[in-house]
N, C-alpha and C positions, 0 to 999 in steps of 0.2 A: 707588763705581762698580760693584763686584761685586753689591751688593744690588739696584740698578736693573736690571742685566742679567738677574738671576734672575727678577725680577717680570715683565719683558718676555717672557721665554721661557714662563713659566707661563701668561700670557694667550694666547699663540699656540697653545699646546697645547689650551687650553680651546676656543678658536675652531675649531680643527681637528676636535675631537671633535663640536662642535655641527654643523658643516657635514656631517660624515660621517653623523651621526644623521639629519639632515634628508633627506639623499639616500636613505638606507636606508629611512626611513619612507615616502618618496614612491614608491619602487619597490614596497614591500610593499602600499601602498595601491592602486597601479595593478594589481598582480597580483590583489589581492582583488576589485576591481571587475570584472575580466575573467575570473575563475575560474568554470568550469562544473564542478560535481561529476561525477566519473566514475560512470557507471551501466552497466547491462547493454547491450551493443551488440547491436542487433537487425538482422542482415543477412539477406537472402534471395538465393538463386541459382536462376534458372529457365532451363531449356532444353528443347527438344523431345525430344532423345534423348541428350544429353551425348556427342556424337561428335566426332571429329577434324574440324577446319575448320568446325564449326558455331558460329554466334554464340550466346553465353551472356550473359544479363542479370544483372548484379550490382546490388543495390539496398540502401541503408541506411535503416532505419526507426527509428533511435535518436532519442529526444526531445532537444531542445536541442542537436543536433549543428550545429557551425559549420564544421568542416573535416573532410576525409576523405583517406585515403591507402590505396589498394587495391594490395596486392602479390599478384599472381596465381600466384606460385610457379614461374614458368617463365622467370625472368630477363628478362621484358619490362618496359617502362617502367611506373612507378608512375602510377596514375590518381588525380586529385584531385577527381573529380566524385562527387556523391551517388549518381548512377546511372551505371554503366559497362557498356559492351559489350566483350566479349573473346572470342577463339577460340584454341584450342590447336592447335598444328601437329602434335603427336604424341600418340598414346594413352598413358595412364599415370595415376598418382595425383599430384595437385597439392594443396599446402596453401595455401589462400587466406587472407591476413591483412588485416584491415581495422583501421586506426587512426583513431579519431574524436577530434577536438579535441586532437590531438597527445599524448594520454595514455591514452585508453580503447582497448582492443584486444580483438579476437575472431578466432578462426580456424575454418576449415572445410576438410575434405578433399573434393576433387572427383575422381571417377573418370571418365576420358575413354576411351571405347571407340574401336575402329578405325572409320574412315570407311566408311559403308554403301555397298556397291557395288551399282549397279543395272544389270541386264543390258540392253544396247542391242540390240534384235532386228535392227537394220540392220547390225550388225557380225558377225552369226553367219555362218559359212561356208555356201556354197550348193553342193550337189552332189546328184546323183541316182544311185540304185543299183537293180538289180533286186531283187525280193523273194526269189528263190531262185537257187542256183547249185550246180553239182556239184563234188565234190572232183576236182582235176586240171584243171578249166577255168580259163581266165584271166579274171579280173575286171578291167575297165578303168573307171576313174573319172576325172572331170575337174571341177576346181573352177571355179565360175562367179561367185565373189565379186569385186566391184568393187575395184580398187586393191590387189589382193593381190600381194605380191612374194616371200613365203616361205611354205612349206607343210610340215606335218608330218602324214602319214597313218599311222594305225594301223588294222590290219585285224582285231584281236581275237584273234590267236593268240600274240602276243608283247607285252611291255611297251614295247619300244623302237619308235621311229619306223621304219616300213617303207619309206617313200618321202618325198622332199623336193622334188618337182616338181609343177607344176600338174596334169598328167595322170599318173596312176599305174596300175600293173598289179600284180596279186597273184594267186597261185594257192594255194588252200586245200589243206592236207594232211589235215585232219580234219573230220569232219562235225559238225553242231550249229548252234545259234543263235549267231551272231557279231555283235559290235558294231564298226562302222566309225566312227572318229572323225577329225575334221580340225581342225587349228589353223592359222590364217593370220596372217602378220605377227608371230608369236611371242606373240599375245594369248591367254594361257591362261585368261583370264576369259570369253572367248567361244569356245565349242567346240560343234561340231555333231556329234551322234551318231545313227547310224541302224543298224538291225539287218537282217541278211540270214540266211536259213536255208540252210545248206550241207548238201546231201544226199551220202551215200556213193555212190560211182560204181556199185557193184554193185546197190544198191537202186534207183538211177535207171534202170539198164538194165531191171530187172524191171518198172518202171512205164512203159517205153517203149510207145507206143500200138501198135506192131507186135507186142508180146509180152505184152500185158495179159492177166492171168487174170481170172476173174470177180470174185474178192475185191478185187484191186487196182483193177479198173474201178469197183467200188462206192466205194472210198476216194477215187479221183480225182473221181468224180461228187459225193460228199459235200462235198469241199473246194470245188468250184466252186459248188455249190448253197448252201453256208453260208459266206459270206465272213467271218463273225464268228469263225471258228475258226482255229487255227494248227496247222500240221502239224509233227510231230516228225521226228527223223532217219530214221525208218522210213516216213514218209509217212502215219502214222496221224493222224487228226484229233484235236486237243486242244481240248476245250471250254473256252473262256475266258468265265467268267461276267461279266455286266455289272453294275457297281456305279456308282451315281450319286454326285454330290458330297456330298449329305446323308448317305448311308449311309457313305461313306468317312470323313467328318468324325466321325461317331458312333463308328466303330471306333478312330480316333485318340484320341478322348477316353477310351476304355476302356483304351488302352495307357498313357495318362498316369496312369490310376488303377490300374495294375498288374493289370488283369483280362484283358488280351490281350498277345500278343507280335507282333513284326514278321512272323513267319512266317505269321500270319493272312492277310497280303496277298499271299502268294507266288503264288496262282493268278491274281490280278488283274494281276501283273507278269510273267506267263508264266514264273515260277520264279526271276526275277532281282530280289530285293528290294534290291539294292545299286545301283540305278539313280540317276542324278543327278537331284536335285530342287532347286527354287528356293524358299528359305525367307526371307521378308522381304527379298527382293532379292539374297540370297547363295546361291551354289551349295554343296550338300552332298550326301551320299548319303542315301537314304531310310532305310537301316539305321542310320546314325549319328544321324539325326534322331529315330528312334524311341527310341534309347537315351537321348538327351538329355531327352526329354519324360517319360520314365518317372519317376513319383512327383512330378511337378511340376504346378503349377497351369497350365492351358492354356485359352486362350480364342481360338478360331480366328475371324478376321474374314472371311476369304475363302479359298476353295479351288477350284482349277481343275485338271481332269484333261486330260492330253494323251494321246491314244491312237495306236497304230500305224495307218497307213492301211489300211483294209479289214478291221480286226479290233477286238476289244474289248481287246486287250493294251495295258496302260498303259505308255507309254514315259517319262513324266515327270509331275510335278505341281507346281503353284505354290501356295504357302501364305503367307498373311499372318496373323500372330497377335500378340496383345499379349505384350510381352516380360516374362517373369517370371524373368529370369536364365537363359534357355535358350540363345538365340543372340544 
């Protein structure tokens, strides 16, 4: 009995090994027929400017690719398409990982910049001011912006807001060229700035028509006859040279090549080279822009000069340029 039982167990073991072998061989054969050798993954990433909320196109060009898994590095859902569209909600650096055929993998780092802000001219505050005023006189201004509910007036003598009502009054204590600014509805991206010349009280008395001397009369006549000039605090006419867009652009190119400085433009800005300018749709100061382009490759596509009414004094400029790591 013991010999027959031993032989029976031996055959069962043999059969078990044979069955296991056949199953393993079948699995290996199946994997062999389906196996695609891993090769270099060729992915491409294309976008207009790589900015926040901008659609970016991801495409795989790997040969013999059968399946894809895109991990965009921002905890969003995995995309399983050969071509995927994705946008990032926040600026920063993201590591994009593509897995092809469940085995081949490649990564790329994408740098996303802040969303480009475009100035909407219809949202700029609207108000009017006189061109000149005297120290001690009360200036009254009124906002004419539609749908405005809050206001922040600054009259150029302090950094803090001087008034927070639609109609505001201010009395200047010092003479000079002052900048009046207004922000409505708390929208700091849309701010209107205008300049006013404040004359000293005593100097204005000297210029009063009932007390005009021959010299002062000539100054007054020159100002009226030459509206392209700007008067200083003493009433003397300041010659503001006229520069066109082409000449302005050429001087900016010389700044980028370290051959000129921002002070070159001082006379065109009536001495204030720190005025607000719009560069590729974003606000900055002219002085800061000049510092950023220094020693950089610069290609200006469009330049527009905005001047003070009645003079050649530049109050702002609009610049569009190819981005070479500048702004």
